[in-house]
N, C-alpha and C positions, 0 to 999 in steps of 0.2 A: 425450373423448379415446379414440382407437382402442386396441384391445388390444395392437397392436404398439408403440405409443408408451408404453403402460403398462409393457410388458416392458422397453423401453429405459430408461425412467425408473427402474424397479426395479433394473436392472443398475448404472446410474451414480449413482443417488440424487440426480440433478440436476434441478431444476425447469426447467433450460434445454434439456432434451431433448424432441424431438417425433417425430412419425411419420416425418419425412424424415431423421432422424439415423441414420447408419450407424456403429456402434461400430468395425467392422473398418476402414472407410476412415479414421476419425478416428485410430485407433491407428497406422495406417500413416503418416499425415501427421505425427504426432508423432515417429515413429521416423526418418523421413527428415531431420528437422531436426537429428539427432544426427551426421550424417556430416561436417559442416563443422567447421573449426577455430574454437575460441573466441577471440574478439578480446580483446586486453588493453585494460584501461581505464587511461588515463594517471593516475599518482599526482599529485595536486595538494596544495599545502600546506593544512593545516587552516585553516578560516575564522578570521579575527581579529574578535572581537565586542567592541563597546563596550557601555556601559550602555544598556539599552533596546532592544538588538538581538535579533533572532531569526535563527539560522542554520539553513539546511536544505541538506543534502548528499544527492544521489541516489546511493545505493550500487548499486541495481539492483532491478528488478521492484517490489515493495512495501517494500523495505528502504530506509529513509530515516533519516539521522542528524539529529535535531532538537536544537539547543542554545539554551537561553534561561535567563537569570537564574541562571547558574552550574550549571545542571542539564543533563545529557546524556541523551537518550532515543533508543532505537533501535526502529524499527517493524518488525514481521513479519520478523525476521532469517532470511534464507536465503542462505548463502554457499557451498553445495555446488556442485560442478561438474555433477552430474547429479541429477535427480529421476526415478528409474526409467529410462524410455527417453528422457526429455527432457534434452537437453544445453544448457548455457548458451551463448547466442550471444555474450555479453560477460562477461568476468570481473568480479567485484565491484569497484566503484569506491571503494576504500578510500583514506582520506587518507594522505599521506606519514607513515610511522611506524606505520600501522595505526589501528584505532579507539581513541579515547580511553577512559578509565575511564568505564564506563556506570553511571548512577544507576538508570535505569528501562528495562526492555525491555517493549514493548507487543506483544500478540498478539491480532489481531482475530478470528481463527477458526482452525479446525484443518485446513484443506486443506493438502496437502503443499507447495504453492508459497508458503504463508504461514507454516507451522509445520514447520520442518525440525529434527527432534530432534538430529541430529549437529551442526548449527550451534549450537544452544542449549548443548550440552555443551562445545563448543569455545570459546565466547566467554569472554574474560578477564573476571573478575568481582571487584569490590571492594565488598562490601555492596550488591550489585545486587539490585533488586526486580523481579520479573516481574509485570506487570498483564495479566490474560488474560480472555477471554470465559468465559462460564458453562461449567462442566464440562470445562475444559481442564487443570486443575491436574495430573492424573496424567501428562500428557504431558511436563511440564517440571520436575516437582518433584524429580527426581534430577539435574538439570543443574547444581546448585551455586549456585542463587540463595539469597540470605539469606532471602527470603520470597516466596511466590507469593500474589497477591491476585486473587481472582475478582470481576469486576463484572458485574452484570446491568444492563439498560438503566436509565438515570437514576441509577444509583449512582455515588458519587464516592469518590476516594481522594486524599489529599494527601501529598506527599513533598517535603521541602525547599522549601516555599513554592509548589510547583506543584500545581495541582488537575487531576486527570484524571477526566473524566466519561464514562461509557459512554452512547452514543446509538444508538437503533435505526436500522438501515439496511435495505436490500432485497437480501438474499443468502440463503445457507443454510449450515449448518455441518457436515453429515455428513462424517466423515473417511474411512470405508472403504466397502465394498460393501454393508454392512448398515446399516439405519437406526440412529441413535443419538441421544442428547440433547445433542450438542455445540452450544454456543452460537456466536453470531457477533455482532459489535458494531463500531460506529465509536467513535472516541475524540475528545473535545474536550480540548485541553491548554491550560490557562489559567495565566498568570503575570503579574507586574507589567509585563513587556515586551510582552504581547499574548496573542493566542489563535490556536491552530493547530487545524484540523480535519483528522482522518485517518480516513476511513471504512473502511479496509481494502478489501475487495471489495464492490461494491454495484452494483445497477442503479439507474436513476433512481427517485426517490420524491418525492411531494409533501411529505414530511417536511422536505426541504431548505428549503422556504419557511418552515416553522415555525422551523427553526433560524436562518434569516436574521433572523427577527423577535426571537428570544429572545436571541441572542448577537451580539457584535460580533467578527467573525472577520477576522483579519488575513491569514492564509495558509491556503488550502484545498489540501490535497494529495490530488488526485483521480485515480482510475484511468481510463485512456482506451482500454484494449485488451481483446482477447479477446471480440469481439462478433459474429463470424461463425462459424456460420450465424446468421441473424436471431434464432432462438430463444434464443441465448445472451444476448440483451439482457434476458431475464427476470431475469438474475442479474449482468450486467455492463453497463457504460456504453460506448457509442461516443463519439467526441469531441464530437458534437453534444449528446448527453445530458449529458456532463461539463460542457460550456459552459453549458447551461441550469442545471445544479446550481450552478455557480459564480455565476451571476447570482442564482439563488434564495437562495443563502447570503449574498449581499451581501458577499462576501469582497473584500479589497483586492487580493490576489495569488493566482494559480493556479499550482501546481506539478504538472504531469502526471506520473503514474507508471503502472506496470503496462503497460509497452510496451518492446519491443526487447531483452528479456532472455531470455525463453523463448518458444518457439512453442507456444501453447495453443489456437489457433483458426486460421481460414482466411484472415483478412485479411492482405495483404502486410505485412511487418514494418515498413516505413517509412511505411505509410499513416497510423497514428494521429498521429504528431508533425506530419506535413505538414498533416493535416486540422485539428488544433487550432490550428496557427499561422494557417491561412487564416481560421478563425472569429474569432480574436483580431484579425487585421488588418481584417476586414470590420466589426467592432464598434468599430474605432478604439482598441483596448485592448492593443496589442502590448506596451506598457511594463508592463502588469499581468500578463503571461504570463511565467513563469520556466520555459522549456522547457530543462531541464538535461540534459546528457549524463551518461553514467555516470561517477561520480566528481566531477562538477561541483557546486559549492555556491554559495549566494547568501545574502547578508545582507539582512534586511528590517528597516527601522526605521520607527517611526511618525512620527519627526520629519523624516526626509530620504528622498530617493529610494533605491531599492534599489541595491546595488552588487555586482558579480560578483567572486568570488574571483580573485586573480591566478593566472595559469596558470603 
């Protein structure tokens, strides 16, 4: 690697930076995204779940409400209007009446678009447990959680009959401009109604094939955005990568996330959802793709076909 690339990587702490990357151009691109108005996300009724159902509601970016077996989980909550210079394109898609009581909050890593401290402090909590990647406790321990549980890869935590397992993915965890030991992880959520895989942020990894052999995954919640320039694919997936991950995981349903909420890269905002839909259609699996809009939810059942929440 050239010395200029090394300097850029040192500045950003990102494995996705190479000699072609201009920090100045990138920051200007992010700043330009903040001039437009933030679109409202329509409030929809909360999903109605029956026995054996899994409910997934796309709040925005990597924030997803997962409901199963009487347990509510929220992934990587970020509800703030701005992250430094980055402004939301779409407001959080919260259910009518707001978020339900949360049993578990999952945090995959410490990047600011996945761990927003003001959001954690503002979440209503009722005996809520935060399950976080390695060395993230100090960031959320004063947010009012009943307990903060750190998981390293392959460690498990059980809560109200739901097992949460940390699994290795292909990303990095540094939060600031200096190197640190912040961890990163994906989560496998297992309950009587089924299994959900949420990797947080990740590039493609052959580990997905192993997970497809080890686990019976019903719903894969996979990121599909932030992949341009091409070097960003060292840490993120484009839709083609995400589709291959879906196939490798042998999951029954795919819920794409990490698109359309913040401008973090150079691809057009509407490219990731269009691309993933094209791939699903080409594979004859459109019915297995749950391409949710902000605030939209879907109920997945092992016994019957999925059904979309009434609007």
